[in-house]
Each structure stands twice: as structure tokens, then as C-alpha cells.
C-alpha positions as CSV (number, residue, x, y, z in Angstrom):
1,X,-233.2,80.2,-64.9
2,X,-235.4,78.1,-62.2
3,X,-238.5,79.6,-60.9
4,X,-238.4,80.9,-57.1
5,X,-239.3,78.0,-55.0
6,X,-241.8,80.3,-53.1
7,X,-243.7,80.6,-56.3
8,X,-247.2,79.4,-57.2
9,X,-249.1,79.7,-60.2
10,X,-252.8,79.2,-60.1
11,X,-255.8,80.2,-62.3
12,X,-257.1,83.8,-62.1
13,X,-260.4,84.1,-60.3
14,X,-262.9,86.8,-60.6
15,X,-261.7,88.7,-57.4
16,X,-258.4,88.7,-59.4
17,X,-259.0,90.9,-62.3
18,X,-258.3,94.3,-60.4
19,X,-254.8,92.6,-59.4
20,X,-254.2,92.2,-63.1
21,X,-254.6,95.8,-63.8
22,X,-252.2,96.6,-60.9
23,X,-249.6,94.3,-62.2
24,X,-250.1,95.5,-66.2
25,X,-249.8,99.2,-65.0
26,X,-246.5,98.6,-63.3
27,X,-244.1,97.8,-65.8
28,X,-241.7,99.9,-67.1
29,X,-241.5,98.9,-70.9
30,X,-244.4,98.9,-73.1
31,X,-246.2,100.8,-70.3
32,X,-249.7,101.9,-70.5
33,X,-251.9,103.8,-68.1
34,X,-255.6,102.4,-67.2
35,X,-257.0,105.3,-69.2
36,X,-255.1,104.0,-72.1
37,X,-256.1,100.4,-71.9
38,X,-259.6,101.7,-71.3
39,X,-259.4,103.3,-74.6
40,X,-258.7,100.1,-76.4
41,X,-261.7,98.7,-74.7
42,X,-260.0,96.7,-71.9
43,X,-261.7,97.2,-68.7
44,X,-262.0,95.1,-65.5
45,X,-265.7,94.5,-66.8
46,X,-264.6,93.3,-70.3
47,X,-261.7,91.2,-68.9
48,X,-264.1,89.4,-66.5
49,X,-266.6,89.0,-69.4
50,X,-263.5,87.4,-71.6
51,X,-262.5,85.0,-68.8
52,X,-266.1,83.7,-68.8
53,X,-265.8,82.9,-72.2
54,X,-263.0,82.5,-74.6
55,X,-260.2,83.4,-72.3
56,X,-258.0,81.9,-69.5
57,X,-255.4,83.5,-67.3
58,X,-252.6,82.6,-64.5
59,X,-251.4,84.6,-62.0
60,X,-247.9,84.0,-60.4
61,X,-247.6,84.6,-56.7
62,X,-244.4,84.5,-54.5
63,X,-245.0,84.1,-50.8
64,X,-248.7,84.8,-51.7
65,X,-248.2,88.0,-53.3
66,X,-249.6,88.5,-57.0
67,X,-246.3,89.3,-59.1
68,X,-247.5,88.4,-62.3
69,X,-249.9,86.9,-64.8
70,X,-250.7,85.8,-68.3
71,X,-253.7,85.9,-70.5
72,X,-254.7,83.8,-73.4
73,X,-257.4,83.7,-75.9
74,X,-258.3,80.2,-77.4
75,X,-260.7,81.6,-80.2
76,X,-258.0,83.9,-81.8
77,X,-255.1,81.4,-80.7
78,X,-253.2,84.3,-78.9
79,X,-251.3,85.2,-75.8
80,X,-253.1,88.5,-74.9
81,X,-250.6,89.5,-72.5
82,X,-247.9,88.3,-70.1
83,X,-246.7,90.8,-67.3
84,X,-244.3,90.7,-64.2
85,X,-243.8,93.3,-61.6
86,X,-240.6,95.1,-62.2
87,X,-238.7,94.0,-58.8
88,X,-239.7,90.2,-59.7
89,X,-238.1,90.4,-63.2
90,X,-235.3,87.9,-63.8
91,X,-236.6,85.5,-61.4
92,X,-238.1,82.8,-63.9
93,X,-241.6,84.1,-63.6
94,X,-242.1,85.4,-67.0
95,X,-240.9,81.8,-68.4
96,X,-242.9,79.7,-65.9
97,X,-246.0,81.7,-66.7
98,X,-245.1,81.2,-70.6
99,X,-244.6,77.6,-70.1
100,X,-248.2,76.9,-68.3
101,X,-250.1,79.2,-70.8
102,X,-248.5,77.2,-74.0
103,X,-249.2,73.9,-72.2
104,X,-252.8,75.1,-71.7
105,X,-252.9,75.8,-75.7
106,X,-251.1,72.3,-76.3
107,X,-254.2,70.5,-74.4
108,X,-256.7,72.4,-76.3
109,X,-254.9,70.9,-79.5
110,X,-253.8,74.3,-80.7
111,X,-250.3,73.8,-82.9
112,X,-249.6,77.5,-83.6
113,X,-250.3,80.4,-81.4
114,X,-249.3,84.2,-81.6
115,X,-248.7,87.4,-79.6
116,X,-248.2,91.1,-79.8
117,X,-245.6,93.1,-78.2
118,X,-243.8,96.6,-78.8
119,X,-241.8,96.8,-81.9
120,X,-238.7,98.0,-80.5
121,X,-236.2,95.3,-80.7
122,X,-234.5,96.8,-77.6
123,X,-237.6,95.9,-75.3
124,X,-236.6,93.0,-73.0
125,X,-240.0,91.4,-73.9
126,X,-239.0,91.3,-77.6
127,X,-235.5,89.6,-76.6
128,X,-237.3,87.4,-74.1
129,X,-239.8,85.9,-76.7
130,X,-236.9,85.4,-79.1
131,X,-234.9,83.3,-76.6
132,X,-237.8,81.1,-75.9
133,X,-238.2,80.0,-79.6
134,X,-240.8,82.6,-80.7
135,X,-240.5,84.1,-84.3
136,X,-240.9,87.6,-85.1
137,X,-243.3,87.8,-88.1
138,X,-243.8,91.5,-89.0
139,X,-245.5,94.3,-87.7
140,X,-249.6,94.1,-87.2
141,X,-251.2,96.2,-89.7
142,X,-254.7,96.4,-88.9
143,X,-256.7,96.8,-85.7
144,X,-256.2,98.7,-82.2
145,X,-252.9,97.0,-81.9
146,X,-251.5,98.3,-85.2
147,X,-247.9,98.9,-85.1
148,X,-246.9,96.1,-82.5
149,X,-244.5,93.4,-83.6
150,X,-246.2,90.1,-84.1
151,X,-244.6,86.8,-82.8
152,X,-245.7,83.5,-83.6
153,X,-244.7,80.0,-82.1
154,X,-245.3,76.6,-83.2
155,X,-246.0,74.2,-80.5
156,X,-244.3,70.9,-80.5
157,X,-246.1,67.7,-78.8
């Protein structure tokens, strides 16, 4: 599916951090409240700090309205998150965000990346990653995301 013609993807700026949390807490599947996210150490301050160091993030806008984002960690070679507002799903926004994120890793010379998502195969995200060529490699067994499904992808150049 092609991305909406009115969509723009740009780098996240410091003033966008709050918007990332609004989008993240709007999802229906794999929902987490701001309090649950904060218990994992993910706060506006921690995200802003990550963006200043080893992370990069992109925000998708449709007619200037923020509708989705992706965030990646260069050091960990991991996509930390990709979220789209429910009313904008199935419009190619997630795919476009994934493409720009994977391209960023490629430009950094990274050949393999990973991500974590809910381990329920009925989750849309689970099928989405498989459809895009990701491989499910098993459950995360340690850390705060224990029990999440780990996906890996070899980047082709």
C-alpha cells in the first residue's frame, strides 16, 4: 500500500517528545499507560536524553497532524518502537516509518537489527513485521521487556 500523498516524515525535535507519548498511549494493541511506561524508565526526560545521544526518531504527519512515529537505538541496533494512531492504520504509514528507520540503520553500516513486540501472534504488529520480512527469533528472556517476542532482520544493501 502506498503512503498517503499528504504524509510527511521528518526527524523528531525536542518539542515533539510529548506528542510521541500521546501517540504511544493511543494504540489499541500492546497498550501501555503513561504510568506503565514510566515504570519501565521511559519518561519524556529519558526520551529527550536518548535522542541527544544514541537514538534517532521520526514522526509521520498527515496534513501537518502527527499520526505515527518510530524510534531507533544505534548502540543496541534496535527499533525501540513504531506506533501509528488507530484511525490512521492501514494507510501505509507504519511501512513508510519502517522503511526510513531501516534506511537510517543501513546508512550507519548496520547489517542486522532487532525489535521487540507483544508475543501474541494474533497481534497486528506481529503479522506486520513478518509481512515486511522480519523473522521471529524467540522470546526475550531477560530485562524489563521479558516475555516480549524478539524479531530480527538482516538489512540488504
